C-alpha positions as CSV (number, residue, x, y, z in Angstrom):
1,X,67.0,95.7,100.5
2,X,65.2,96.2,97.2
3,X,63.6,93.2,95.5
4,X,66.2,91.3,93.5
5,X,65.6,91.1,89.8
6,X,68.0,88.8,87.8
7,X,70.1,90.7,85.3
8,X,68.8,88.6,82.4
9,X,65.2,89.8,83.2
10,X,66.0,93.5,83.0
11,X,65.3,95.4,79.8
12,X,68.1,97.2,78.0
13,X,66.5,100.5,79.2
14,X,66.6,99.3,82.8
15,X,70.2,98.2,82.5
16,X,71.1,101.6,80.9
17,X,69.3,103.5,83.6
18,X,71.0,101.5,86.4
19,X,74.4,102.2,84.9
20,X,73.7,105.9,84.3
21,X,72.6,106.3,87.9
22,X,75.7,104.6,89.1
23,X,77.8,106.9,87.0
24,X,76.1,110.0,88.5
25,X,76.6,108.6,92.0
26,X,80.2,107.9,91.3
27,X,80.7,111.6,90.3
28,X,78.9,112.6,93.4
29,X,81.4,110.9,95.7
30,X,84.5,111.0,93.5
31,X,87.3,112.8,95.4
32,X,85.5,112.9,98.7
33,X,87.2,111.8,101.9
34,X,85.0,108.7,102.0
35,X,85.9,107.8,98.4
36,X,89.6,108.3,98.9
37,X,89.7,106.3,102.2
38,X,87.7,103.6,100.6
39,X,90.0,103.3,97.6
40,X,93.0,103.2,99.9
41,X,91.4,100.7,102.2
42,X,90.2,98.5,99.3
43,X,93.8,97.7,98.3
44,X,94.6,96.8,101.9
45,X,91.5,94.6,102.2
46,X,92.4,92.7,99.0
47,X,96.0,92.2,100.1
48,X,95.1,91.1,103.6
49,X,92.4,88.6,102.4
50,X,94.7,87.2,99.7
51,X,97.4,86.6,102.4
52,X,94.9,84.9,104.7
53,X,93.1,82.8,102.1
54,X,96.2,82.0,100.1
55,X,94.5,80.9,96.9
56,X,94.1,82.7,93.5
57,X,91.2,85.0,92.9
58,X,88.7,83.3,90.6
59,X,85.1,84.3,90.0
60,X,82.9,82.6,92.5
61,X,85.9,81.4,94.6
62,X,86.5,82.0,98.3
63,X,88.8,84.9,97.8
64,X,86.6,86.6,95.3
65,X,83.5,86.2,97.5
66,X,85.3,87.6,100.6
67,X,86.6,90.6,98.6
68,X,83.2,91.4,97.3
69,X,81.6,91.3,100.7
70,X,84.4,93.2,102.5
71,X,84.7,96.0,99.9
72,X,81.0,96.6,99.8
73,X,80.9,96.7,103.6
74,X,83.8,99.2,103.7
75,X,81.9,101.5,101.3
76,X,78.5,101.3,102.9
77,X,79.6,101.8,106.5
78,X,81.2,105.2,105.7
79,X,79.3,108.0,107.3
80,X,79.1,110.2,104.2
81,X,77.6,107.5,101.9
82,X,73.9,107.4,101.7
83,X,72.6,103.8,102.1
84,X,70.5,103.8,98.9
85,X,73.5,105.3,97.0
86,X,75.6,102.3,98.2
87,X,73.0,99.9,96.9
88,X,72.5,101.7,93.6
89,X,76.3,101.9,93.1
90,X,76.7,98.2,93.7
91,X,74.0,97.4,91.2
92,X,75.5,99.8,88.6
93,X,79.0,98.4,89.0
94,X,78.0,94.8,88.5
95,X,75.5,95.7,85.8
96,X,78.4,97.4,83.9
97,X,80.6,94.3,84.5
98,X,77.9,92.0,83.2
99,X,77.0,93.9,80.1
100,X,79.9,96.1,78.9
101,X,83.2,95.2,80.5
102,X,85.4,93.0,78.3
103,X,82.9,93.6,75.4
104,X,80.3,91.4,77.0
105,X,82.5,88.3,77.5
106,X,81.8,88.2,81.2
107,X,79.4,85.5,82.5
108,X,76.2,87.3,83.6
109,X,75.4,84.7,86.3
110,X,78.8,85.3,87.9
111,X,78.2,89.0,87.9
112,X,74.8,88.4,89.5
113,X,76.6,86.4,92.2
114,X,79.1,89.2,92.7
115,X,76.1,91.6,93.1
116,X,74.5,89.4,95.7
117,X,77.8,89.2,97.6
118,X,78.2,93.0,97.3
119,X,74.7,93.6,98.6
120,X,75.3,91.3,101.6
121,X,78.3,93.5,102.5
122,X,76.4,96.7,101.8
123,X,73.5,95.7,104.1
124,X,75.9,94.7,106.8
125,X,77.7,98.0,106.5
126,X,74.4,100.0,106.6
127,X,73.2,98.0,109.7
128,X,76.5,98.6,111.6
129,X,76.5,102.2,110.7
130,X,72.9,102.6,112.0
131,X,74.0,101.0,115.2
132,X,76.9,103.3,115.5
133,X,79.6,100.7,115.0
134,X,82.1,99.8,112.4
135,X,84.0,96.5,112.3
136,X,87.8,96.7,112.9
137,X,89.9,95.6,110.0
138,X,90.5,92.2,111.6
139,X,86.8,91.8,112.4
140,X,86.0,92.6,108.7
141,X,88.5,90.1,107.4
142,X,87.0,87.4,109.6
143,X,83.4,88.3,108.7
144,X,84.2,88.4,105.0
145,X,85.9,85.0,105.1
146,X,83.0,83.6,107.2
147,X,80.5,85.0,104.7
148,X,82.4,83.5,101.8
149,X,82.7,80.1,103.3
150,X,79.0,80.0,104.3
151,X,77.2,81.8,101.6
152,X,79.4,83.2,98.8
153,X,81.8,80.6,97.6
154,X,80.3,78.6,94.7
155,X,83.5,76.8,93.8
156,X,83.7,74.4,96.8
């Protein structure tokens, strides 16, 4: 995993470059089988986690943390997704959220936390793929909830 640099310590140029790279990578995968299956699976993951956790999704909460981990795992474990692309796309997505979405009204520290949770899922997905395995949907739900309870949930 690359060295983590807090969002606030990145220059405007670094932020712009990270988001531009993510946009190019999004175009690279858009419409691919991996992308379409991930988008379909993402909705199922969110619904299943919401049913199991049974609390609203708030930034830094248990449900939010579990969704961040599980969605990133689901993307990174896919055979057609290059590991570094998954990492770069996670950074770009959260960098976009932190700097541009909602006209900059998002809390950068919360977006950094989302990035850390995403990277935990990405790295788990990459490791499983390298070992020739993929968690079942139930295993992924359990792993995401376990991760959120132990590491990701800041609103305890």
